[in-house]
C-alpha positions as CSV (number, residue, x, y, z in Angstrom):
1,X,72.4,142.6,128.3
2,X,71.1,143.4,131.8
3,X,70.3,140.6,134.1
4,X,66.5,141.3,134.3
5,X,64.0,138.5,134.4
6,X,61.6,138.3,131.5
7,X,60.8,134.7,130.9
8,X,59.4,133.5,134.3
9,X,56.5,131.6,132.7
10,X,58.9,129.8,130.4
11,X,61.2,129.0,133.4
12,X,58.1,127.5,135.1
13,X,57.3,125.4,132.0
14,X,61.0,124.2,131.9
15,X,61.0,123.5,135.7
16,X,64.2,125.4,136.0
17,X,65.0,129.0,137.3
18,X,68.1,130.6,135.9
19,X,70.7,132.1,138.2
20,X,71.8,134.2,135.2
21,X,68.6,135.0,133.1
22,X,70.8,136.6,130.4
23,X,71.7,133.0,129.3
24,X,68.1,132.2,128.7
25,X,67.6,135.5,126.8
26,X,70.6,134.7,124.6
27,X,69.3,131.1,124.0
28,X,66.0,132.6,122.7
29,X,67.7,135.2,120.4
30,X,68.0,134.4,116.7
31,X,70.9,135.8,114.7
32,X,68.5,137.8,112.6
33,X,67.7,140.0,115.7
34,X,71.3,140.9,116.2
35,X,73.6,143.1,114.2
36,X,76.2,141.1,112.2
37,X,79.2,142.1,114.3
38,X,77.6,140.9,117.6
39,X,75.9,137.7,116.5
40,X,78.5,135.3,117.8
41,X,78.2,136.6,121.4
42,X,74.6,137.7,121.6
43,X,72.6,135.1,119.6
44,X,71.9,131.4,120.4
45,X,74.4,130.0,117.9
46,X,77.1,129.0,120.4
47,X,74.6,127.8,123.0
48,X,73.0,125.7,120.3
49,X,76.3,124.0,119.5
50,X,76.8,123.2,123.2
51,X,73.2,122.1,123.8
52,X,73.3,119.7,120.9
53,X,76.1,117.8,122.5
54,X,74.5,117.9,126.0
55,X,71.2,116.6,124.6
56,X,73.0,113.8,122.7
57,X,74.9,112.7,125.8
58,X,71.8,112.8,128.1
59,X,69.5,111.0,125.7
60,X,72.2,108.4,124.9
61,X,72.6,107.7,128.7
62,X,68.8,107.5,129.1
63,X,68.4,105.0,126.2
64,X,71.3,102.9,127.5
65,X,69.7,102.6,130.9
66,X,66.1,102.2,129.7
67,X,66.8,99.8,126.8
68,X,69.1,97.1,128.3
69,X,68.4,94.6,125.6
70,X,68.9,96.9,122.6
71,X,72.0,96.5,120.4
72,X,74.2,99.4,119.2
73,X,72.2,99.8,116.0
74,X,68.9,100.0,117.8
75,X,70.3,102.5,120.3
76,X,71.7,104.6,117.4
77,X,68.4,104.7,115.6
78,X,66.5,105.7,118.7
79,X,69.1,108.4,119.5
80,X,69.0,109.8,116.0
81,X,65.2,110.0,116.1
82,X,65.1,111.7,119.5
83,X,67.8,114.4,118.8
84,X,66.8,115.3,115.3
85,X,65.4,118.8,114.5
86,X,61.8,117.7,114.1
87,X,61.7,116.1,117.6
88,X,63.4,119.1,119.2
89,X,60.9,121.4,117.4
90,X,58.0,119.3,118.8
91,X,59.4,119.8,122.3
92,X,59.8,123.6,121.5
93,X,56.1,123.7,120.6
94,X,55.1,122.0,123.9
95,X,57.1,124.7,125.7
96,X,55.7,127.4,123.5
97,X,59.2,128.6,122.7
98,X,57.9,130.3,119.5
99,X,56.2,133.0,121.5
100,X,59.4,133.7,123.6
101,X,61.8,134.0,120.7
102,X,63.6,137.2,119.7
103,X,63.6,137.4,115.9
104,X,64.6,139.9,113.3
105,X,61.8,141.7,111.4
106,X,62.1,139.8,108.2
107,X,62.4,136.4,109.9
108,X,59.4,137.1,112.1
109,X,57.4,138.1,108.9
110,X,58.2,134.8,107.2
111,X,57.0,132.7,110.1
112,X,60.4,132.0,111.8
113,X,58.7,131.3,115.1
114,X,57.1,128.2,113.6
115,X,59.9,126.8,111.5
116,X,61.2,123.4,112.6
117,X,64.8,124.3,112.0
118,X,64.7,127.4,114.2
119,X,62.5,125.8,116.9
120,X,64.9,122.8,117.0
121,X,67.9,125.1,117.3
122,X,66.3,127.1,120.1
123,X,65.5,123.9,122.1
124,X,69.2,122.9,121.9
125,X,70.2,126.4,122.8
126,X,68.0,126.4,125.9
127,X,69.5,123.1,127.0
128,X,73.0,124.6,126.5
129,X,72.0,127.6,128.6
130,X,70.8,125.4,131.4
131,X,74.0,123.4,131.3
132,X,76.0,126.6,131.5
133,X,73.9,128.0,134.3
134,X,73.3,124.9,136.5
135,X,75.7,122.2,135.3
136,X,75.1,118.7,133.8
137,X,72.9,117.5,136.6
138,X,70.3,120.2,136.1
139,X,70.4,119.8,132.3
140,X,70.0,116.1,132.7
141,X,66.8,116.6,134.8
142,X,65.3,119.0,132.4
143,X,66.1,116.9,129.3
144,X,64.7,113.8,131.0
145,X,61.5,115.6,131.9
146,X,61.0,117.1,128.5
147,X,61.9,113.9,126.5
148,X,60.6,111.2,128.8
149,X,57.5,110.4,126.8
150,X,59.4,110.3,123.5
151,X,62.0,108.1,125.0
152,X,59.3,105.7,126.1
153,X,58.4,105.1,122.5
154,X,62.0,104.9,121.3
155,X,62.0,101.2,120.8
156,X,59.5,101.5,118.0
157,X,61.8,103.8,115.9
158,X,62.0,103.0,112.2
159,X,65.2,102.4,110.3
160,X,66.8,105.2,108.3
161,X,64.4,105.9,105.3
162,X,67.2,106.3,102.8
163,X,68.8,103.0,103.8
164,X,65.4,101.3,103.7
165,X,64.6,102.7,100.3
166,X,67.9,101.6,98.9
167,X,67.5,98.1,100.3
168,X,63.9,97.9,98.9
169,X,65.1,99.0,95.5
170,X,67.9,96.4,95.6
171,X,65.5,93.7,96.5
172,X,63.5,94.5,93.3
173,X,66.7,94.5,91.2
174,X,66.6,98.2,90.6
175,X,69.4,100.8,90.4
176,X,69.9,102.8,93.7
177,X,67.6,105.8,94.1
178,X,68.9,109.2,92.9
179,X,68.5,112.4,94.9
180,X,68.5,115.7,93.2
181,X,68.1,119.3,94.5
182,X,65.0,120.9,92.8
183,X,65.0,124.2,94.6
184,X,66.6,126.3,97.3
185,X,64.7,129.1,98.9
186,X,65.0,131.4,102.0
187,X,67.8,133.4,103.4
188,X,71.3,132.1,103.9
189,X,70.8,131.6,107.7
190,X,67.6,129.7,107.2
191,X,67.5,128.0,103.8
192,X,64.8,125.5,102.7
193,X,65.8,122.8,100.2
194,X,63.4,120.8,98.0
195,X,64.8,117.4,97.0
196,X,63.4,114.9,94.5
197,X,64.1,111.2,94.8
198,X,64.0,109.3,91.5
199,X,63.7,105.5,91.0
200,X,63.2,103.8,87.7
201,X,59.6,103.1,86.8
202,X,58.2,105.0,89.8
203,X,56.9,108.6,90.0
204,X,59.3,111.2,91.3
205,X,58.8,112.1,95.0
206,X,59.8,115.5,96.4
207,X,60.1,116.8,100.0
208,X,61.4,120.0,101.6
209,X,63.6,120.5,104.7
210,X,66.1,123.0,106.3
211,X,69.0,120.9,105.0
212,X,69.7,118.7,102.0
213,X,70.1,115.7,104.2
214,X,66.8,116.2,106.0
215,X,64.9,116.8,102.8
216,X,66.4,113.6,101.3
217,X,65.2,111.7,104.3
218,X,61.8,113.2,104.0
219,X,61.6,112.4,100.3
220,X,62.6,108.8,100.9
221,X,60.1,108.4,103.7
222,X,57.3,109.9,101.5
223,X,58.2,107.4,98.7
224,X,58.1,104.5,101.1
225,X,54.7,105.5,102.5
226,X,53.3,106.1,99.0
227,X,54.4,102.7,97.9
228,X,53.0,101.2,101.1
229,X,56.4,99.9,102.3
230,X,55.8,102.0,105.4
231,X,52.6,103.0,107.1
232,X,52.0,106.7,107.6
233,X,52.6,107.7,111.3
234,X,50.4,110.1,113.2
């Protein structure tokens, strides 16, 4: 890769100019756009791994400072809600990362630029790239700026939906809910899982997500909203 600039508008939206623009290019490059033998070094995968850890550290520090009365459980719930794929995907949409991505033909055809899983990964990869390029201080500034509004609402985070559903079922004297995989679609690098949650005497609820765990959480949340245990959020 040559060190040519090509994402100046995105750098402006990020509020950060890369000394090594190749890092940003790599952070925006999905594995589907790279030949199999070069995916490790030329796609966003390694930067995503790093950015995930940087994001977690920065957000944990921000929560610790901004929520002085929160206990460990409250801080953990807030952290999990802020670093999950859907939240990172929402940040990616604010930055319009979808229009900046480099995707393979098949992934682009199937709407990869708008998939939560990919958008979330790209956000983490961009954070990882900023860390590599400018260090923790610069990454901290960017994460704080991008997540500040979300962090402001962190104290209102709900408990884990699977835990809530299990406790609700227990309170009614029912057996724990059962989660079953209904369908798996999509390519290996970007699968979509449909999961059903079953609870005796209640209709089955299904939901889809980029991992089994996320689909289970979505199914539990949909069940709780349907049964009016939770209100639907905007």
